[in-house]
mmCIF file of the C-alpha atoms, coordinates in Angstrom:
data_MODEL
# 
_entry.id   MODEL 
# 
loop_
_atom_site.group_PDB 
_atom_site.id 
_atom_site.type_symbol 
_atom_site.label_atom_id 
_atom_site.label_alt_id 
_atom_site.label_comp_id 
_atom_site.label_asym_id 
_atom_site.label_entity_id 
_atom_site.label_seq_id 
_atom_site.pdbx_PDB_ins_code 
_atom_site.Cartn_x 
_atom_site.Cartn_y 
_atom_site.Cartn_z 
_atom_site.occupancy 
_atom_site.B_iso_or_equiv 
_atom_site.pdbx_formal_charge 
_atom_site.auth_seq_id 
_atom_site.auth_comp_id 
_atom_site.auth_asym_id 
_atom_site.auth_atom_id 
_atom_site.pdbx_PDB_model_num 
ATOM 1   C CA . MET A 1 1   ? 77.060  108.522 95.692  1.00 0.00 ? 1   MET A CA 1 
ATOM 2   C CA . SER A 1 2   ? 76.429  104.728 94.318  1.00 0.00 ? 2   SER A CA 1 
ATOM 3   C CA . PHE A 1 3   ? 78.382  103.536 91.417  1.00 0.00 ? 3   PHE A CA 1 
ATOM 4   C CA . VAL A 1 4   ? 76.857  100.716 88.590  1.00 0.00 ? 4   VAL A CA 1 
ATOM 5   C CA . VAL A 1 5   ? 78.990  99.251  85.877  1.00 0.00 ? 5   VAL A CA 1 
ATOM 6   C CA . CYS A 1 6   ? 76.573  97.425  83.777  1.00 0.00 ? 6   CYS A CA 1 
ATOM 7   C CA . ARG A 1 7   ? 77.237  95.164  80.451  1.00 0.00 ? 7   ARG A CA 1 
ATOM 8   C CA . PRO A 1 8   ? 74.904  94.741  77.335  1.00 0.00 ? 8   PRO A CA 1 
ATOM 9   C CA . PRO A 1 9   ? 72.111  94.571  77.414  1.00 0.00 ? 9   PRO A CA 1 
ATOM 10  C CA . CYS A 1 10  ? 71.399  97.257  79.584  1.00 0.00 ? 10  CYS A CA 1 
ATOM 11  C CA . PRO A 1 11  ? 68.818  99.753  80.596  1.00 0.00 ? 11  PRO A CA 1 
ATOM 12  C CA . PRO A 1 12  ? 69.593  103.439 78.644  1.00 0.00 ? 12  PRO A CA 1 
ATOM 13  C CA . PRO A 1 13  ? 71.424  105.616 80.922  1.00 0.00 ? 13  PRO A CA 1 
ATOM 14  C CA . THR A 1 14  ? 68.861  107.949 82.034  1.00 0.00 ? 14  THR A CA 1 
ATOM 15  C CA . PRO A 1 15  ? 69.169  111.233 84.301  1.00 0.00 ? 15  PRO A CA 1 
ATOM 16  C CA . LEU A 1 16  ? 68.801  110.332 87.773  1.00 0.00 ? 16  LEU A CA 1 
ATOM 17  C CA . TYR A 1 17  ? 67.040  113.897 89.085  1.00 0.00 ? 17  TYR A CA 1 
ATOM 18  C CA . LYS A 1 18  ? 65.285  113.483 92.257  1.00 0.00 ? 18  LYS A CA 1 
ATOM 19  C CA . GLY A 1 19  ? 65.359  115.962 94.091  1.00 0.00 ? 19  GLY A CA 1 
ATOM 20  C CA . THR A 1 20  ? 69.081  116.424 95.656  1.00 0.00 ? 20  THR A CA 1 
ATOM 21  C CA . ARG A 1 21  ? 70.299  113.276 93.572  1.00 0.00 ? 21  ARG A CA 1 
ATOM 22  C CA . GLY A 1 22  ? 72.209  113.372 90.922  1.00 0.00 ? 22  GLY A CA 1 
ATOM 23  C CA . TRP A 1 23  ? 72.609  112.095 87.622  1.00 0.00 ? 23  TRP A CA 1 
ATOM 24  C CA . GLY A 1 24  ? 73.885  108.893 85.356  1.00 0.00 ? 24  GLY A CA 1 
ATOM 25  C CA . TRP A 1 25  ? 75.670  109.193 81.880  1.00 0.00 ? 25  TRP A CA 1 
ATOM 26  C CA . GLY A 1 26  ? 76.350  105.796 79.624  1.00 0.00 ? 26  GLY A CA 1 
ATOM 27  C CA . TRP A 1 27  ? 78.832  105.145 76.685  1.00 0.00 ? 27  TRP A CA 1 
ATOM 28  C CA . VAL A 1 28  ? 78.596  102.146 73.755  1.00 0.00 ? 28  VAL A CA 1 
ATOM 29  C CA . GLY A 1 29  ? 79.583  98.795  75.895  1.00 0.00 ? 29  GLY A CA 1 
ATOM 30  C CA . THR A 1 30  ? 78.890  99.971  79.753  1.00 0.00 ? 30  THR A CA 1 
ATOM 31  C CA . VAL A 1 31  ? 76.557  102.657 81.411  1.00 0.00 ? 31  VAL A CA 1 
ATOM 32  C CA . VAL A 1 32  ? 77.583  104.034 84.346  1.00 0.00 ? 32  VAL A CA 1 
ATOM 33  C CA . TYR A 1 33  ? 74.956  105.577 87.201  1.00 0.00 ? 33  TYR A CA 1 
ATOM 34  C CA . TRP A 1 34  ? 76.107  107.525 90.008  1.00 0.00 ? 34  TRP A CA 1 
ATOM 35  C CA . GLU A 1 35  ? 73.932  108.921 92.692  1.00 0.00 ? 35  GLU A CA 1 
ATOM 36  C CA . TRP A 1 36  ? 75.066  111.717 95.269  1.00 0.00 ? 36  TRP A CA 1 
ATOM 37  C CA . GLU A 1 37  ? 73.726  111.295 99.023  1.00 0.00 ? 37  GLU A CA 1 
ATOM 38  C CA . LEU A 1 38  ? 73.861  113.574 101.881 1.00 0.00 ? 38  LEU A CA 1 
ATOM 39  C CA . GLY A 1 39  ? 75.638  111.774 104.319 1.00 0.00 ? 39  GLY A CA 1 
ATOM 40  C CA . ILE A 1 40  ? 73.363  111.488 107.439 1.00 0.00 ? 40  ILE A CA 1 
ATOM 41  C CA . GLY A 1 41  ? 74.671  113.160 110.952 1.00 0.00 ? 41  GLY A CA 1 
ATOM 42  C CA . ASN A 1 42  ? 77.908  114.371 109.711 1.00 0.00 ? 42  ASN A CA 1 
ATOM 43  C CA . GLY A 1 43  ? 76.597  117.369 107.210 1.00 0.00 ? 43  GLY A CA 1 
ATOM 44  C CA . ASN A 1 44  ? 79.431  115.971 104.476 1.00 0.00 ? 44  ASN A CA 1 
ATOM 45  C CA . TRP A 1 45  ? 78.395  114.985 100.871 1.00 0.00 ? 45  TRP A CA 1 
ATOM 46  C CA . GLU A 1 46  ? 80.476  111.172 100.835 1.00 0.00 ? 46  GLU A CA 1 
ATOM 47  C CA . LEU A 1 47  ? 81.494  109.640 97.667  1.00 0.00 ? 47  LEU A CA 1 
ATOM 48  C CA . GLY A 1 48  ? 79.986  105.735 97.994  1.00 0.00 ? 48  GLY A CA 1 
ATOM 49  C CA . ILE A 1 49  ? 81.411  104.388 94.750  1.00 0.00 ? 49  ILE A CA 1 
ATOM 50  C CA . GLY A 1 50  ? 82.911  101.338 96.136  1.00 0.00 ? 50  GLY A CA 1 
ATOM 51  C CA . ARG A 1 51  ? 86.569  101.173 97.989  1.00 0.00 ? 51  ARG A CA 1 
ATOM 52  C CA . PRO A 1 52  ? 88.655  102.892 95.320  1.00 0.00 ? 52  PRO A CA 1 
ATOM 53  C CA . ASP A 1 53  ? 92.214  100.800 94.955  1.00 0.00 ? 53  ASP A CA 1 
ATOM 54  C CA . PHE A 1 54  ? 94.681  103.917 96.363  1.00 0.00 ? 54  PHE A CA 1 
ATOM 55  C CA . GLU A 1 55  ? 93.276  103.736 99.738  1.00 0.00 ? 55  GLU A CA 1 
ATOM 56  C CA . ASP A 1 56  ? 94.919  100.335 99.789  1.00 0.00 ? 56  ASP A CA 1 
ATOM 57  C CA . LEU A 1 57  ? 98.583  102.261 99.461  1.00 0.00 ? 57  LEU A CA 1 
ATOM 58  C CA . GLU A 1 58  ? 100.311 103.104 102.839 1.00 0.00 ? 58  GLU A CA 1 
ATOM 59  C CA . VAL A 1 59  ? 101.955 105.770 100.633 1.00 0.00 ? 59  VAL A CA 1 
ATOM 60  C CA . TYR A 1 60  ? 98.480  107.251 100.533 1.00 0.00 ? 60  TYR A CA 1 
ATOM 61  C CA . ARG A 1 61  ? 97.164  106.943 103.852 1.00 0.00 ? 61  ARG A CA 1 
ATOM 62  C CA . LEU A 1 62  ? 100.088 108.665 105.084 1.00 0.00 ? 62  LEU A CA 1 
ATOM 63  C CA . SER A 1 63  ? 99.930  111.578 102.612 1.00 0.00 ? 63  SER A CA 1 
ATOM 64  C CA . GLU A 1 64  ? 95.944  111.700 103.542 1.00 0.00 ? 64  GLU A CA 1 
ATOM 65  C CA . LYS A 1 65  ? 97.424  111.828 107.562 1.00 0.00 ? 65  LYS A CA 1 
ATOM 66  C CA . LEU A 1 66  ? 99.448  114.879 106.348 1.00 0.00 ? 66  LEU A CA 1 
ATOM 67  C CA . ALA A 1 67  ? 97.223  116.901 104.431 1.00 0.00 ? 67  ALA A CA 1 
ATOM 68  C CA . ASN A 1 68  ? 94.468  116.389 106.908 1.00 0.00 ? 68  ASN A CA 1 
ATOM 69  C CA . GLU A 1 69  ? 96.922  117.527 109.995 1.00 0.00 ? 69  GLU A CA 1 
ATOM 70  C CA . VAL A 1 70  ? 98.408  120.519 107.932 1.00 0.00 ? 70  VAL A CA 1 
ATOM 71  C CA . TRP A 1 71  ? 94.836  121.734 107.073 1.00 0.00 ? 71  TRP A CA 1 
ATOM 72  C CA . GLU A 1 72  ? 94.433  121.488 111.001 1.00 0.00 ? 72  GLU A CA 1 
ATOM 73  C CA . MET A 1 73  ? 97.445  123.659 111.654 1.00 0.00 ? 73  MET A CA 1 
ATOM 74  C CA . ALA A 1 74  ? 96.467  126.467 108.876 1.00 0.00 ? 74  ALA A CA 1 
ATOM 75  C CA . THR A 1 75  ? 93.042  126.652 109.917 1.00 0.00 ? 75  THR A CA 1 
ATOM 76  C CA . THR A 1 76  ? 94.126  128.126 113.208 1.00 0.00 ? 76  THR A CA 1 
ATOM 77  C CA . TRP A 1 77  ? 96.502  130.911 112.063 1.00 0.00 ? 77  TRP A CA 1 
ATOM 78  C CA . ASP A 1 78  ? 95.473  134.795 111.499 1.00 0.00 ? 78  ASP A CA 1 
ATOM 79  C CA . ILE A 1 79  ? 94.509  136.158 108.520 1.00 0.00 ? 79  ILE A CA 1 
ATOM 80  C CA . PHE A 1 80  ? 97.561  137.030 107.016 1.00 0.00 ? 80  PHE A CA 1 
ATOM 81  C CA . ALA A 1 81  ? 99.374  133.533 107.854 1.00 0.00 ? 81  ALA A CA 1 
ATOM 82  C CA . LYS A 1 82  ? 96.728  131.674 106.514 1.00 0.00 ? 82  LYS A CA 1 
ATOM 83  C CA . ASP A 1 83  ? 96.101  133.848 103.247 1.00 0.00 ? 83  ASP A CA 1 
ATOM 84  C CA . THR A 1 84  ? 99.876  133.287 102.375 1.00 0.00 ? 84  THR A CA 1 
ATOM 85  C CA . LEU A 1 85  ? 101.615 130.655 103.442 1.00 0.00 ? 85  LEU A CA 1 
ATOM 86  C CA . GLY A 1 86  ? 98.529  128.851 104.880 1.00 0.00 ? 86  GLY A CA 1 
ATOM 87  C CA . LYS A 1 87  ? 97.158  127.978 101.686 1.00 0.00 ? 87  LYS A CA 1 
ATOM 88  C CA . GLN A 1 88  ? 99.951  127.279 99.618  1.00 0.00 ? 88  GLN A CA 1 
ATOM 89  C CA . LEU A 1 89  ? 100.560 125.195 102.351 1.00 0.00 ? 89  LEU A CA 1 
ATOM 90  C CA . VAL A 1 90  ? 97.027  123.099 102.105 1.00 0.00 ? 90  VAL A CA 1 
ATOM 91  C CA . ARG A 1 91  ? 96.982  123.212 98.036  1.00 0.00 ? 91  ARG A CA 1 
ATOM 92  C CA . ALA A 1 92  ? 100.509 120.941 98.396  1.00 0.00 ? 92  ALA A CA 1 
ATOM 93  C CA . ALA A 1 93  ? 100.244 118.991 101.259 1.00 0.00 ? 93  ALA A CA 1 
ATOM 94  C CA . ASP A 1 94  ? 96.361  118.239 99.633  1.00 0.00 ? 94  ASP A CA 1 
ATOM 95  C CA . SER A 1 95  ? 98.509  117.510 95.868  1.00 0.00 ? 95  SER A CA 1 
ATOM 96  C CA . VAL A 1 96  ? 100.459 114.821 97.372  1.00 0.00 ? 96  VAL A CA 1 
ATOM 97  C CA . CYS A 1 97  ? 97.707  112.415 98.069  1.00 0.00 ? 97  CYS A CA 1 
ATOM 98  C CA . ALA A 1 98  ? 95.586  113.838 95.164  1.00 0.00 ? 98  ALA A CA 1 
ATOM 99  C CA . ASN A 1 99  ? 98.670  112.929 92.754  1.00 0.00 ? 99  ASN A CA 1 
ATOM 100 C CA . ILE A 1 100 ? 99.187  109.461 94.333  1.00 0.00 ? 100 ILE A CA 1 
ATOM 101 C CA . ALA A 1 101 ? 95.592  108.613 93.606  1.00 0.00 ? 101 ALA A CA 1 
ATOM 102 C CA . GLU A 1 102 ? 95.437  110.059 90.062  1.00 0.00 ? 102 GLU A CA 1 
ATOM 103 C CA . GLY A 1 103 ? 98.623  108.182 88.940  1.00 0.00 ? 103 GLY A CA 1 
ATOM 104 C CA . LYS A 1 104 ? 96.822  105.259 90.437  1.00 0.00 ? 104 LYS A CA 1 
ATOM 105 C CA . GLY A 1 105 ? 93.698  105.676 88.511  1.00 0.00 ? 105 GLY A CA 1 
ATOM 106 C CA . ARG A 1 106 ? 95.602  105.944 84.999  1.00 0.00 ? 106 ARG A CA 1 
ATOM 107 C CA . TRP A 1 107 ? 95.846  102.995 82.674  1.00 0.00 ? 107 TRP A CA 1 
ATOM 108 C CA . HIS A 1 108 ? 99.534  103.225 81.869  1.00 0.00 ? 108 HIS A CA 1 
ATOM 109 C CA . PHE A 1 109 ? 101.999 102.912 84.855  1.00 0.00 ? 109 PHE A CA 1 
ATOM 110 C CA . LYS A 1 110 ? 104.166 105.406 83.420  1.00 0.00 ? 110 LYS A CA 1 
ATOM 111 C CA . ASP A 1 111 ? 101.796 107.819 83.653  1.00 0.00 ? 111 ASP A CA 1 
ATOM 112 C CA . ASN A 1 112 ? 101.241 106.776 87.417  1.00 0.00 ? 112 ASN A CA 1 
ATOM 113 C CA . GLN A 1 113 ? 104.933 107.298 87.732  1.00 0.00 ? 113 GLN A CA 1 
ATOM 114 C CA . ARG A 1 114 ? 104.620 110.900 86.408  1.00 0.00 ? 114 ARG A CA 1 
ATOM 115 C CA . PHE A 1 115 ? 102.299 111.680 89.016  1.00 0.00 ? 115 PHE A CA 1 
ATOM 116 C CA . ILE A 1 116 ? 104.216 110.285 91.695  1.00 0.00 ? 116 ILE A CA 1 
ATOM 117 C CA . ARG A 1 117 ? 107.367 112.499 90.706  1.00 0.00 ? 117 ARG A CA 1 
ATOM 118 C CA . ILE A 1 118 ? 104.670 115.073 90.740  1.00 0.00 ? 118 ILE A CA 1 
ATOM 119 C CA . ALA A 1 119 ? 103.466 113.892 94.627  1.00 0.00 ? 119 ALA A CA 1 
ATOM 120 C CA . ARG A 1 120 ? 107.234 113.873 95.518  1.00 0.00 ? 120 ARG A CA 1 
ATOM 121 C CA . GLY A 1 121 ? 108.179 117.852 94.596  1.00 0.00 ? 121 GLY A CA 1 
ATOM 122 C CA . SER A 1 122 ? 104.795 118.798 96.256  1.00 0.00 ? 122 SER A CA 1 
ATOM 123 C CA . LEU A 1 123 ? 105.713 116.761 99.369  1.00 0.00 ? 123 LEU A CA 1 
ATOM 124 C CA . TYR A 1 124 ? 109.092 118.483 99.095  1.00 0.00 ? 124 TYR A CA 1 
ATOM 125 C CA . GLU A 1 125 ? 106.799 121.580 98.460  1.00 0.00 ? 125 GLU A CA 1 
ATOM 126 C CA . THR A 1 126 ? 105.003 120.763 101.827 1.00 0.00 ? 126 THR A CA 1 
ATOM 127 C CA . MET A 1 127 ? 108.060 120.063 103.845 1.00 0.00 ? 127 MET A CA 1 
ATOM 128 C CA . SER A 1 128 ? 110.196 123.558 102.672 1.00 0.00 ? 128 SER A CA 1 
ATOM 129 C CA . LEU A 1 129 ? 107.054 125.306 103.828 1.00 0.00 ? 129 LEU A CA 1 
ATOM 130 C CA . LEU A 1 130 ? 106.592 123.623 107.081 1.00 0.00 ? 130 LEU A CA 1 
ATOM 131 C CA . ARG A 1 131 ? 109.966 124.758 107.746 1.00 0.00 ? 131 ARG A CA 1 
ATOM 132 C CA . LEU A 1 132 ? 108.758 128.566 106.846 1.00 0.00 ? 132 LEU A CA 1 
ATOM 133 C CA . ALA A 1 133 ? 106.034 128.662 109.061 1.00 0.00 ? 133 ALA A CA 1 
ATOM 134 C CA . TYR A 1 134 ? 108.209 126.987 111.940 1.00 0.00 ? 134 TYR A CA 1 
ATOM 135 C CA . SER A 1 135 ? 110.618 130.140 111.215 1.00 0.00 ? 135 SER A CA 1 
ATOM 136 C CA . ARG A 1 136 ? 107.896 132.082 111.511 1.00 0.00 ? 136 ARG A CA 1 
ATOM 137 C CA . ASN A 1 137 ? 106.435 130.934 114.807 1.00 0.00 ? 137 ASN A CA 1 
ATOM 138 C CA . LEU A 1 138 ? 103.053 129.832 113.393 1.00 0.00 ? 138 LEU A CA 1 
ATOM 139 C CA . ILE A 1 139 ? 104.214 126.268 114.474 1.00 0.00 ? 139 ILE A CA 1 
ATOM 140 C CA . ASN A 1 140 ? 104.991 125.256 117.885 1.00 0.00 ? 140 ASN A CA 1 
ATOM 141 C CA . SER A 1 141 ? 107.179 122.029 118.792 1.00 0.00 ? 141 SER A CA 1 
ATOM 142 C CA . GLN A 1 142 ? 104.421 119.844 119.480 1.00 0.00 ? 142 GLN A CA 1 
ATOM 143 C CA . ARG A 1 143 ? 102.818 120.287 116.388 1.00 0.00 ? 143 ARG A CA 1 
ATOM 144 C CA . LEU A 1 144 ? 105.657 119.994 114.480 1.00 0.00 ? 144 LEU A CA 1 
ATOM 145 C CA . ASP A 1 145 ? 106.416 116.678 116.789 1.00 0.00 ? 145 ASP A CA 1 
ATOM 146 C CA . ARG A 1 146 ? 103.178 115.771 115.706 1.00 0.00 ? 146 ARG A CA 1 
ATOM 147 C CA . ILE A 1 147 ? 103.840 116.148 111.554 1.00 0.00 ? 147 ILE A CA 1 
ATOM 148 C CA . LYS A 1 148 ? 107.496 115.062 111.825 1.00 0.00 ? 148 LYS A CA 1 
ATOM 149 C CA . PRO A 1 149 ? 107.127 111.384 111.518 1.00 0.00 ? 149 PRO A CA 1 
ATOM 150 C CA . LEU A 1 150 ? 104.948 111.723 108.647 1.00 0.00 ? 150 LEU A CA 1 
ATOM 151 C CA . LEU A 1 151 ? 107.963 113.948 107.076 1.00 0.00 ? 151 LEU A CA 1 
ATOM 152 C CA . ASP A 1 152 ? 110.336 111.133 107.702 1.00 0.00 ? 152 ASP A CA 1 
ATOM 153 C CA . GLU A 1 153 ? 108.223 108.188 106.573 1.00 0.00 ? 153 GLU A CA 1 
ATOM 154 C CA . LEU A 1 154 ? 106.905 109.655 103.485 1.00 0.00 ? 154 LEU A CA 1 
ATOM 155 C CA . PRO A 1 155 ? 109.580 110.022 101.329 1.00 0.00 ? 155 PRO A CA 1 
ATOM 156 C CA . PRO A 1 156 ? 111.334 107.187 101.148 1.00 0.00 ? 156 PRO A CA 1 
ATOM 157 C CA . LYS A 1 157 ? 107.914 104.991 100.787 1.00 0.00 ? 157 LYS A CA 1 
ATOM 158 C CA . LEU A 1 158 ? 106.948 107.448 97.530  1.00 0.00 ? 158 LEU A CA 1 
ATOM 159 C CA . ASN A 1 159 ? 110.010 106.523 96.462  1.00 0.00 ? 159 ASN A CA 1 
ATOM 160 C CA . ALA A 1 160 ? 110.013 102.878 97.230  1.00 0.00 ? 160 ALA A CA 1 
ATOM 161 C CA . TYR A 1 161 ? 106.671 102.840 95.598  1.00 0.00 ? 161 TYR A CA 1 
ATOM 162 C CA . LEU A 1 162 ? 108.096 104.633 92.684  1.00 0.00 ? 162 LEU A CA 1 
ATOM 163 C CA . LYS A 1 163 ? 110.995 102.310 91.783  1.00 0.00 ? 163 LYS A CA 1 
ATOM 164 C CA . SER A 1 164 ? 107.886 99.202  92.334  1.00 0.00 ? 164 SER A CA 1 
ATOM 165 C CA . LEU A 1 165 ? 106.504 100.535 89.410  1.00 0.00 ? 165 LEU A CA 1 
ATOM 166 C CA . ASN A 1 166 ? 109.369 100.114 87.048  1.00 0.00 ? 166 ASN A CA 1 
ATOM 167 C CA . ARG A 1 167 ? 108.909 96.377  87.367  1.00 0.00 ? 167 ARG A CA 1 
# 
């Protein structure tokens, strides 16, 4: 996907319907074009809109790593465990990094703070669900040893990031 911002004078926004390619839109003062492209070799849709600034946050990178670890773990569970605990665990873990990213994209720092607080709640939900998974023998001690450093590091970093937004 490509992302281009143009200030007037710009050509009017036009749809970009060309095969599997996407679409475009515009508004007064700014024209934005989006284009979807299929990633070569990996079969995934790639989002190439430039590097978002939330990726610079260490707390975001850690939370994304946690979400990926949780996903990898939950996909190996049996159907019942996946459908009950697994889906909720994956949603909670994904919510941590998603809320950090969404907060970073908000205009006002108060909105950012609100989303970081939501991310913190999702992190604690993830920790609680991981405890349940461990007590139900869905997670072995080796897997827990891989996730535990992330769970130890994330809460203080998330709180420090929240405090930094108050300044």
